[in-house]
C-alpha positions as CSV (number, residue, x, y, z in Angstrom):
1,M,-7.7,-21.2,11.9
2,N,-10.7,-19.0,12.4
3,N,-11.9,-18.7,8.7
4,N,-14.2,-15.8,9.4
5,K,-11.4,-13.7,11.0
6,Y,-8.9,-14.8,8.3
7,Q,-11.3,-13.8,5.5
8,A,-12.2,-10.5,7.2
9,D,-8.5,-9.7,7.6
10,I,-8.0,-10.3,3.9
11,Y,-10.9,-8.0,3.1
12,K,-9.6,-5.4,5.4
13,A,-6.1,-5.6,3.8
14,Y,-7.8,-5.3,0.4
15,Q,-9.8,-2.2,1.4
16,E,-6.6,-0.6,2.8
17,E,-4.8,-1.2,-0.5
18,L,-7.7,0.5,-2.4
19,G,-7.6,3.3,0.2
20,G,-3.8,3.5,-0.2
21,E,-4.1,4.0,-3.9
22,V,-6.6,6.9,-3.3
23,F,-4.2,8.3,-0.6
24,F,-1.1,8.3,-2.8
25,E,-2.9,9.6,-5.8
26,A,-4.3,12.5,-3.8
27,L,-1.0,13.2,-2.1
28,G,0.7,13.2,-5.5
29,E,-1.7,15.9,-6.7
30,L,-0.9,18.0,-3.7
31,F,2.9,17.9,-3.8
32,E,4.3,20.1,-6.6
33,A,7.9,18.8,-6.9
34,P,8.0,16.6,-10.0
35,E,10.2,14.0,-8.4
36,Q,7.9,13.7,-5.3
37,T,4.8,13.6,-7.5
38,Y,6.3,10.8,-9.6
39,K,7.2,8.8,-6.6
40,L,3.8,9.1,-5.2
41,R,2.3,8.0,-8.5
42,V,4.5,4.9,-8.4
43,L,3.4,4.2,-4.8
44,A,-0.2,4.5,-6.0
45,Q,0.5,2.0,-8.7
46,L,1.9,-0.4,-6.1
47,E,-1.2,-0.2,-4.1
48,R,-3.4,-0.7,-7.2
49,E,-1.5,-3.8,-8.3
50,T,-1.5,-5.3,-4.8
51,A,-5.2,-4.8,-4.5
52,Q,-5.6,-6.5,-7.9
53,R,-3.7,-9.5,-6.6
54,L,-6.0,-9.7,-3.5
55,R,-9.3,-9.1,-5.4
56,P,-9.8,-12.8,-6.4
57,L,-9.5,-13.8,-2.7
58,V,-12.0,-11.1,-1.8
59,T,-14.5,-12.2,-4.3
60,R,-14.0,-15.9,-3.5
61,Y,-14.8,-15.2,0.1
62,G,-18.0,-13.4,-0.8
63,F,-17.0,-9.7,-0.2
64,D,-17.9,-6.8,-2.3
65,P,-14.7,-5.7,-4.1
66,A,-15.8,-2.0,-4.3
67,L,-13.9,0.6,-2.3
68,D,-15.9,1.5,0.8
69,A,-17.2,5.1,0.4
70,G,-16.2,6.0,3.9
71,L,-12.7,4.7,3.4
72,H,-12.4,6.7,0.2
73,Q,-13.2,9.9,2.1
74,E,-10.8,9.0,4.9
75,S,-8.0,8.4,2.4
76,L,-8.6,11.8,0.8
77,Q,-8.6,13.5,4.3
78,E,-5.5,11.6,5.3
79,A,-3.7,12.8,2.2
80,T,-4.6,16.4,3.1
81,D,-3.4,15.8,6.6
82,Y,-0.1,14.3,5.5
83,F,0.4,17.2,3.0
84,R,0.4,19.7,5.8
85,R,3.8,18.1,6.9
86,S,7.1,18.4,5.2
87,W,8.1,15.7,2.8
88,G,10.3,14.2,5.6
89,G,7.4,14.4,8.1
90,C,5.1,12.7,5.6
91,L,7.6,9.9,5.1
92,S,8.2,9.6,8.8
93,S,4.5,9.2,9.5
94,L,4.1,6.7,6.7
95,G,7.1,4.6,7.9
96,G,5.9,4.5,11.4
97,S,2.8,2.3,10.4
98,L,4.6,-0.1,8.1
99,P,6.2,-2.5,10.6
100,R,2.8,-3.2,12.1
101,Y,1.4,-4.1,8.7
102,I,4.4,-6.2,7.8
103,G,3.9,-8.2,11.0
104,E,0.1,-8.6,10.4
105,Y,0.6,-9.8,6.8
106,R,3.4,-12.2,7.7
107,Q,1.0,-13.7,10.3
108,L,-1.7,-14.0,7.7
109,E,0.7,-15.9,5.5
110,T,1.3,-18.5,8.2
111,I,-2.3,-19.4,8.4
112,A,-3.3,-19.1,4.7
113,P,-4.3,-22.0,2.5
114,A,-1.8,-22.7,-0.2
115,D,-4.0,-21.1,-2.9
116,D,-4.0,-17.8,-1.1
117,L,-0.2,-17.6,-0.4
118,P,0.9,-15.9,-3.7
119,A,-1.4,-12.9,-3.1
120,L,-0.7,-12.7,0.6
121,H,3.1,-12.9,0.0
122,A,2.8,-10.1,-2.6
123,L,0.9,-8.1,0.1
124,T,3.8,-8.6,2.6
125,L,6.4,-7.8,0.0
126,H,4.7,-4.6,-1.0
127,E,4.7,-3.3,2.6
128,E,8.4,-4.3,2.9
129,A,9.1,-2.4,-0.3
130,L,7.3,0.7,1.0
131,L,9.4,0.6,4.2
132,Q,12.6,0.3,2.1
133,F,11.4,3.3,0.1
134,V,10.8,5.4,3.2
135,E,14.1,4.3,4.7
136,C,16.1,5.3,1.6
137,E,14.3,8.6,1.3
138,M,14.9,9.4,5.0
139,N,18.6,8.4,4.7
140,G,19.4,10.6,1.8
141,Q,19.3,7.9,-0.8
142,S,16.3,9.2,-2.8
143,D,18.0,8.4,-6.1
144,R,17.5,4.7,-5.4
145,S,14.4,4.8,-3.1
146,L,12.0,3.5,-5.8
147,E,14.1,0.5,-6.7
148,P,12.4,-2.0,-4.3
149,V,9.0,-0.7,-5.4
150,L,9.7,-0.8,-9.1
151,D,10.9,-4.4,-8.7
152,L,7.4,-5.4,-7.7
153,L,5.4,-3.6,-10.4
154,T,4.1,-5.1,-13.6
155,Q,3.3,-1.7,-15.0
156,V,5.6,1.3,-14.2
157,P,4.0,4.8,-14.5
158,S,5.7,7.0,-17.1
159,R,7.3,10.2,-15.9
């Protein structure tokens, strides 16, 4: 295993979770429908909790756990870009990127030391839950779309 690449991949995933939190929070402020706003807040919470699980790895490997300022701005801009689409278009774009992340994170799990596995498995599960959320929403099952996400949360946002 190339430790430098492995550690850099963990740091990149961590930064993407922090950026994902910013993205979903910003998107939640743009959409006005209460149900959509709530769902986006729940997704932001999932990103936040996943980043928290990765943070010990990031600090153990010597990386700065702060969100990269450039990524913060990119996440805000991406939320604005997504908002220009319909809810369905937003979900479709989101869903298109998730299989790649799932594959990358499963691969990380296969090379991870045992101590890192719980955090990396949570990372993979979170992407799978996001994909299930998108699929439910796109298939008209919005009443149960949050179930896989809520199953992973330790703290559920109030309505």
